[in-house]
C-alpha positions as CSV (number, residue, x, y, z in Angstrom):
1,M,2.8,-93.2,2.1
2,S,5.6,-94.5,0.1
3,A,6.5,-94.2,-3.2
4,A,6.4,-97.5,-4.3
5,S,3.2,-98.1,-2.8
6,T,2.1,-94.6,-4.4
7,L,3.5,-96.0,-7.6
8,A,1.4,-99.6,-7.3
9,A,-1.3,-97.5,-6.3
10,G,-1.6,-95.3,-9.4
11,L,-0.6,-98.3,-12.0
12,A,-3.0,-100.7,-10.3
13,Y,-5.9,-97.7,-11.4
14,F,-4.1,-97.5,-14.5
15,A,-4.3,-100.9,-15.3
16,L,-8.1,-101.0,-14.4
17,G,-8.7,-98.9,-16.9
18,G,-6.9,-100.7,-19.4
19,L,-9.6,-103.6,-18.9
20,W,-12.5,-101.6,-18.5
21,F,-12.6,-99.2,-21.3
22,T,-11.8,-101.9,-24.0
23,P,-12.7,-105.7,-23.3
24,L,-15.6,-104.5,-20.5
25,F,-16.9,-101.4,-21.6
26,G,-15.1,-100.3,-24.7
27,R,-18.1,-100.6,-27.2
28,Q,-20.3,-99.3,-24.5
29,W,-17.6,-96.1,-24.2
30,D,-17.2,-95.8,-28.0
31,Q,-21.0,-95.7,-28.2
32,A,-21.6,-92.5,-25.3
33,V,-18.6,-90.7,-27.1
34,G,-19.8,-91.3,-30.8
35,F,-16.2,-92.8,-32.1
36,W,-16.1,-96.0,-34.1
37,R,-12.6,-97.2,-34.0
38,P,-11.5,-98.3,-37.7
39,A,-10.2,-101.6,-38.0
40,R,-6.7,-101.4,-37.8
41,W,-6.7,-98.4,-35.5
42,R,-4.2,-98.5,-33.0
43,P,-4.4,-95.3,-30.4
44,A,-1.0,-92.5,-29.9
45,L,1.0,-92.5,-26.9
46,P,-0.8,-89.7,-25.2
47,Y,-3.8,-92.0,-25.5
48,Y,-2.1,-93.8,-23.0
49,L,0.4,-90.9,-20.9
50,V,-2.2,-88.5,-20.0
51,P,-4.4,-91.2,-18.5
52,L,-1.7,-93.0,-17.1
53,A,-0.3,-89.1,-15.4
54,G,-4.2,-89.2,-14.0
55,C,-4.0,-92.1,-11.9
56,M,-0.8,-91.1,-10.6
57,A,-2.2,-87.9,-9.7
58,V,-5.0,-89.6,-7.9
59,A,-2.4,-91.8,-6.1
60,V,-0.6,-88.7,-4.9
61,T,-3.5,-87.1,-3.6
62,L,-5.0,-90.0,-1.7
63,G,-1.6,-91.4,-0.3
64,H,-1.8,-87.8,1.0
65,L,-5.0,-87.8,2.3
66,M,-4.7,-91.1,4.0
67,E,-1.8,-89.8,5.9
68,R,-3.6,-86.3,6.9
69,M,-6.4,-88.4,7.8
70,A,-4.3,-91.0,9.5
71,V,-6.1,-94.2,7.6
72,S,-5.3,-97.5,10.0
73,S,-7.5,-99.4,8.7
74,L,-8.8,-101.3,5.4
75,G,-12.4,-100.0,5.7
76,E,-11.2,-96.5,6.0
77,A,-9.5,-96.6,2.9
78,L,-12.4,-98.1,0.8
79,T,-14.4,-95.3,2.9
80,L,-12.2,-92.5,1.5
81,G,-11.7,-94.4,-2.2
82,L,-15.7,-94.1,-2.3
83,V,-15.4,-90.7,-0.9
84,V,-13.2,-89.4,-3.5
85,G,-14.2,-91.5,-6.3
86,A,-17.9,-90.6,-6.8
87,G,-17.4,-86.9,-4.6
88,F,-14.4,-86.4,-7.5
89,G,-14.4,-88.6,-10.2
90,F,-18.1,-89.5,-10.9
91,A,-19.3,-85.7,-10.3
92,I,-16.7,-84.3,-12.7
93,T,-17.5,-86.6,-15.3
94,S,-20.7,-86.1,-15.1
95,V,-20.5,-82.4,-15.3
96,N,-17.9,-83.3,-18.3
97,A,-20.4,-85.9,-20.0
98,L,-22.8,-82.6,-20.5
99,A,-20.8,-81.3,-23.5
100,P,-23.0,-80.1,-26.4
101,N,-20.6,-83.1,-28.5
102,M,-21.1,-85.9,-26.1
103,P,-23.9,-88.3,-28.2
104,R,-25.0,-90.1,-25.0
105,P,-23.9,-88.3,-22.0
106,A,-25.5,-90.9,-19.3
107,L,-23.9,-93.7,-20.9
108,Y,-20.8,-91.8,-20.7
109,A,-21.5,-90.2,-17.1
110,A,-22.1,-94.6,-15.9
111,V,-19.5,-95.9,-17.9
112,T,-16.2,-93.1,-17.5
113,G,-17.8,-92.3,-13.6
114,S,-18.4,-95.9,-12.4
115,Y,-14.0,-96.6,-13.7
116,H,-13.1,-93.7,-11.3
117,V,-15.4,-94.5,-8.3
118,L,-13.9,-98.5,-8.9
119,G,-10.6,-96.7,-9.2
120,A,-10.2,-94.4,-6.4
121,V,-11.5,-97.5,-4.6
122,L,-8.7,-99.9,-5.8
123,C,-6.3,-97.0,-5.4
124,A,-6.7,-96.6,-1.6
125,A,-6.6,-100.3,-1.1
126,G,-3.5,-100.6,-3.3
127,H,-2.3,-97.6,-0.6
128,F,-3.3,-99.6,2.4
129,W,-1.8,-102.7,1.2
130,W,1.6,-101.3,0.0
131,R,2.2,-98.6,2.7
132,G,5.2,-98.6,3.7
């Protein structure tokens, strides 16, 4: 995969997170982790950089897998994204949700795990559409 498709796919995944964890499911995520945002709370730079790095790592990995598997159709790309998202993203998120300090583990797994499934599918589709 090209560097451009990797960058675009990773940024699309990251942008989805901006929507997912703020206007769409921000309140549910806050409840799941037991966080109550103060009125003027502004997250620090790592709050953005660490997820961006994770999204880019997934984009690189999916690009590599798509090349190795010779993905040649959008359906194959979407299937790979679904398998990676559910098999790794949702599964690992669900295990992490069982941390003893997680107030609502099922809600955390649902909100965060579904983000990773959809994000990996979006990332794989982006690679397919923007491949070089």
